[in-house]
N, C-alpha and C positions, 0 to 999 in steps of 0.2 A: 462294410459299413451298414448300420441299420437304417433302412430307407424310411423316409417320412413323406407323407403325401403333400403336406403344405408346411412351409417353414417361413417364419418372419425373421429377417435379419436387421438388427438395429445398429446403426453406425453413429457414434457420438461425434461431436465437433472435433475432439482430440484425435479421432481416428481419421477423419476426412482431411483435416488441416494441420500443417506443421505449426505448432504454437510459437516457434521462434521467428517465423517470417510471414505467416498467414497464407502460405502457398499450399495448394492441394498436395497430398502425399500420393502421387501417382502409382508407384510400385505397389503400395499396399492396396489401393483401390482396384488395381488391375488383378491382383491375386484374389480379392474377394469376388469380383465379377467372374473370373475363371471358375471359381468354386460354384457359383450360382449356375453358370452354364452347365457344369457337370451334373448338378442336381437335376436341372431341367431335362437333361438328356436321359436321366434315369427315371423320369416320370414324376419328379418332385416339383411342385409349384413353389415359387419363392416370391415374397413381397419384401421390399426394402423400406425401412423407416430411417430416413437420413436427416441428421442435423447438418449444419455447415453453412446455411444461407446467410445467417447474420455474420458469421465469421468471415465469409468471403466478401460480403458487402463492406464489412469493417476495413478489411485490407484495401479494397478498391477505393474507399472514401477517405482512407488515412486517419480513421479515428483511433485514439489512444485512451486507455483507462475505461472506467465505468461509463455505460451508455444510459442516457435518459430514454424514456419510452419513445418519444418521437425519433430520436437518433437510431434506436434499435429497429423501429419500423422502417426507417429509411434504408438501413443496412440490409434488412430482409428483402425489401423491394429490389434493391440493386443486386443482391447476392443470389436470389432465388433463380433468376434466369441463367446466371453464371454456373450455379450448381447443376442445373439440368443440362446445360451444354456440356459440362464435364462428364456427366453420366452418359449422355448420348454418344459422345465420342468413344468412351471406354467400352460401352456395351455394344456399339456397332462393330467394334473389332472382334467381339465374341459372338457376333451374329444375332444379337438381341435388339429388339425395339423397346423403348421405354415410354412411360406415361407419367406425367406429373399429377399427383393427387394431393391437393391442399385441403386440410380440414381444420375446423375449429372445435372447441369443446361442445358447442351447441349442436354440432352434427352427431354427437354421441348422446346428447340429452334428449333430442327428439327421436322417438322410435321410427317414425317414417323416414327421417333424414338418414338414420343409421342403416335402415333396410335398403335405402337407395344406394348408399355407399357400398354396402356389401354386394348388391347386385352389379354395380359398376365394376368393382374389382373382380368379381367372378367372371364377368364378360371379358375384361382385359386379359385375365389369366387364360381363359379358353382360347383367346386369339394369339396366345404366345407372347403377350406383351408383359414386360416387367414393370409393375407399379412402383413408383418412387413416392413414398408418403412423407409429408412433413406438415407440421403445424403452420397455419397461415399467420405468421407473425406480423404481417402487414396490417391485419385488421384485428388480431387478438389483443386482449388487454392484459397479457401476462406481465406481472411485475408492478401493477398499479398499487401503490401504497400511499398512506397518508404520512404526515410529518413524523409520526411516532413509529412508522414502519409497519403499521397494521394494514390488513386488507381493507380496501375502501368499502366493500360490502360483503356480506356473508356468502353471496352467490359465488360458485366456483366458475371463473371465466376463462381459465386456461388449463392446459394439462400440467403446468408447472415445468415439465421437461419432457423430452421425447422418449425417455425410458417408460414413463407411464403410458404415453401414446402407443408405444410399440406393444405393450401388454394388452391394451384395449383392442388394438388391431388384431393381435394374435387370438384373443379370446372371442371377439365378435366375428372374425372371418374364419373361425374354425380351424386354426392351425394346430398342429400337434407339438411343434417345438418353436420356442422363441430363443434366438441366439442374440445375445447382447455383447457386441464386440467393443472392447475398451483398451486402455493402455496398460492394464495389468493382467496377469494371467489367472485371475479368479478372485475369490473372496478369501481373506486371511483371518486368522484368529485374532489378529491385532493389526494395526497399521504397520506394514513392513518397512516404511520409511522412518518410523520412529522406534520400532521394536525389532531388533535383529533376530529375536527368537520366534517371531511370528511364522506360522506355517499355513500353507494353503489348505482350505477345506475342499475336499474332493466332491462331497455329496451332502445335500441337506434333504432330510426325509420327512420333516414334520414342521408345522408352524411354530412349535415351541423352540425347535432348533433355530429356525429363521429369526425369531424374536430375540434369541439370546446372543446373536452376533452383534458385536460392537464395531462401529466403523466411523471414520471421520475423514474430512478433507473433501475439497471440491477442485475441479479442474479450472484452469485459468480462463479458458474460453467458453466452456459450457455451463449450463445451469445445474446439471445434476452431478452428484457424487455417488459413492458406493451405496449410500443409504437409499437413494432413489432407485437404484438398480435392484436392491433387495425388495423394496416396496413393489416394483414392477413384477418381480418374481412371485410375490404374494398374490397380486391381482391375477396373473396368469394361472397360478395354481388353482385359484377358485374356479377357473374355467376348464380345469383338467389339462392345462398346457404345461409341458416340461420346459424349464428355462435353463439355458447354459450361459454363464457369464465368463467370457474368455478373452484372451489377448488377440488383437488383430495383427500383431507383429510376428506371425509365424508363416511358414510356407503355404499351408492350406488352412487358413483360419476358420472358414465356414465348415468345410468337410470334417476337420478335426473336432470341432464343437458339436456338430450334429451326431457324430459317432461317439461322443462322450469321452474322447481321448484327451481333452484339454479343459482347462478352466474348472469352474464349480457348477455342478448340476443340481438344480433345485427340482426335485420330483416328489411331490407330496400326494400320497394316496391313502385313503382309509383313515383320515384323521378326525372324522366326525363332522366335517364341514359339508361334505358332499358336493357333487357337481351341480352346476346351475343350468336351468333350462334357458332357451333363448330369451324369453321374457324376463326371467330373473336376472340374466346378465345385463339386460338393458336397465333394469331398476337399480341393481347393486353397483354396476360399474359405469353408469352414466357419468361422463367426466364433468358435466355441469349439474348443479342442483339449484333449486330456487329458494331454499331456506334451510336453516339449521335448528333442530329441536334437541334441547338438552334434557335428559331424563335423570331421575335419581337412581341410586344403586339398586334399590329393590326392583325398579322397573326394568333395569338392564337384566337382572337375574331372571326375571319372569320371561322377558322376550327371548333370552338365549335358550330357553327350553323348547322354543319353536312351535308352541301351540296357542299362543295368546296374541291379542292385538294390543296396540299402544293406546291406552286410555288417558284422558286428560289428567287423572289423579297422579300419574307418574311423571308428568311434565313439569320441569322447573323453569324453562325459558324457551321462547320462540323468537327466532330472528329471521329477517328476510321478508319478502312479499311473495306469497304463492297462492295459487288458486286450486280448485279441485282437480285431482289427478296429476298434479305436478310432483316431481321428485324432491324429496327432502332428505337431508343427511341427519342421522340420529347419533348423538354423541353422549358420553356419560359426564359425570361431574368433573372429571379430570381432563375433559376435552378430547378423549379418544373416540374416534368414529368407529362404531361397531355394526352399523347397519344403515340401510336406506329403504325408503318406501314411498308409495304414492299417497298424497294427502287426501283425506276424506273430509277435511275441513279447510276453510280459507284461513290464511294467516291471521287476519283480524279476529276471527272467532276463536282460533286456537290460543291466541294470546289472552283473550278474555276469559276462557275457561280453564287455563293452565292451573293444575293443582286441585281442581274440583272433582268431587265424586260424580259419577255418571248422572244420578238423579238431580243433582244441582246444576250440572252443565247443560242438560238437555234443553231447558227453556231458553238458554242463551244462544242456541244454534239455529241456523236457518233450516227450512223444511227439507232442502236438498243436501244437508250435511248429516253425516253419520255420527253416532255416539263416539266411535273410535277416531282418533286423529289419523291413525294408519291401521287399516284392517289387516289381519294376519295373512289373508290371501294376496295382499299387495305389499308384503313386508319381506325383506331379505336380510337375514343376520349373517354376517360373514366373518365374525370373530370365531376363534377356535373355541369349541364348547368345553366346559370343565371336565367332561367325562371322556374327552377325546384321547386316543392312544398316543 
């Protein structure tokens, strides 16, 4: 087995809980914990990102069907302690101690908060404690929508699902491998439930291959589907992290995945995107952002060359309320996010000068605001460049 120094293992709700009765799947969880204990004995640190709190709370409270936001938060509050008690019991049998680590999107938006998170997890790992990470659904605003089904505000307030959270944890805590365990044995060329000719994809080696994969379907209990797992793999790849999407229903699920003997491995290198520094990871992969900036096609093309700042002339629209130095998401005319950066202008000023040339915009800006909405030193473009292999 190829040993890794730090591995993040993500367990979805469908892995933790039997969808038919809402009870924990003990044999499966015990197998996963045994694997983690084996990794630790080989000098490999492990972090678990686990869903299941809302599902366990739902079963305890007897809820059926779709949940409102307050009902979901109530389920999370009831289920989180039950989830941790479950892990404590299983891990104790394997000689491991566990720690609960609850996070929100804002913990990854604030650089100081994320550095504190990294320091805490590093300390836990050095003490031989297994961190169990989950989104704090009790206080998060995941799923807030208006009557038309749109986000209430352009600010990103949640991770959307624990797949993305696991990728952020893997990237920011310097893991070498992210293992996403699910109820299927990898990524297929088509939905195997609908197409009997679908075949499993053993390896994905470029962002172009990743983007070409078509998938559909969501689990009954969880928020994520295969699309969210592929998005997580993309985020992890930007940090130089290998991702394995594999089945939890095998004898040694984590060991097999880490060794590359099961599932689909997403290992992208040399595609022109490059690896991100710690600061760039914070800018590009911050789970929360304070505003959204829409740019025209020409501006995107220029920004993707990697040598230019974002000027007002290329801006079509500015949404949200942000101040100097806050993270903004940069999208194109089709709504595709291709970069993030730190704002050098306040949102009110950015809206006022959107579309103007620099000489016309300068008089409309405050003395502490720059000509560029985002300076190139504070900009991270994470779409694959046109000349990438």
